[in-house]
C-alpha positions as CSV (number, residue, x, y, z in Angstrom):
1,M,127.3,-146.2,-102.5
2,P,123.7,-145.9,-101.4
3,M,123.5,-149.5,-100.1
4,D,126.6,-149.0,-97.9
5,L,124.5,-148.2,-94.8
6,D,127.4,-148.1,-92.3
7,G,129.7,-146.1,-94.7
8,D,132.6,-148.5,-94.4
9,G,133.2,-148.7,-98.2
10,V,131.8,-152.2,-98.8
11,V,128.3,-153.6,-99.2
12,T,127.5,-156.6,-97.1
13,A,124.9,-159.2,-98.0
14,M,122.7,-157.8,-95.3
15,E,123.0,-154.2,-96.7
16,H,122.4,-155.5,-100.2
17,A,119.3,-157.4,-99.1
18,A,118.0,-154.2,-97.4
19,G,118.6,-152.2,-100.5
20,A,116.8,-154.8,-102.7
21,R,113.9,-154.9,-100.3
22,S,113.7,-151.1,-100.4
23,L,113.7,-151.1,-104.2
24,F,111.0,-153.8,-104.3
25,E,108.8,-151.8,-101.9
26,H,109.2,-148.7,-104.0
27,M,108.1,-150.6,-107.1
28,D,105.2,-152.3,-105.4
29,A,102.8,-149.3,-105.7
30,N,99.8,-151.0,-104.2
31,H,101.8,-152.7,-101.4
32,D,100.4,-156.2,-102.2
33,E,103.9,-157.8,-102.0
34,R,103.9,-158.4,-105.8
35,V,105.3,-156.3,-108.5
36,T,103.3,-156.4,-111.8
37,R,104.6,-155.6,-115.2
38,E,102.7,-152.3,-115.0
39,E,104.3,-151.4,-111.7
40,M,107.7,-152.2,-113.1
41,L,107.2,-150.1,-116.2
42,N,105.9,-147.2,-114.1
43,F,109.0,-147.5,-111.9
44,Q,111.2,-147.5,-115.0
45,R,109.5,-144.4,-116.4
46,E,109.4,-142.4,-113.1
47,V,112.7,-143.3,-111.4
48,L,115.0,-144.4,-114.1
49,G,113.7,-142.2,-116.9
50,V,113.7,-145.1,-119.3
51,P,111.3,-144.6,-122.1
52,V,109.3,-147.8,-122.4
53,A,106.2,-148.7,-124.3
54,P,102.9,-148.8,-122.4
55,P,101.7,-152.3,-121.3
56,G,100.3,-154.4,-124.1
57,R,102.1,-152.7,-127.0
């Protein structure tokens, strides 16, 4: 489990929050503390390999 930072086999709320923050920071390509639709779609394409339509289609 990637979020299990201390390797004890469970994910605490703090570990989950850290994982969510890390994910958000990865999606926030321009580091403005906001994730746009375009940034989300780019993340999906690049990291998840999900084929999604370009913005506006």
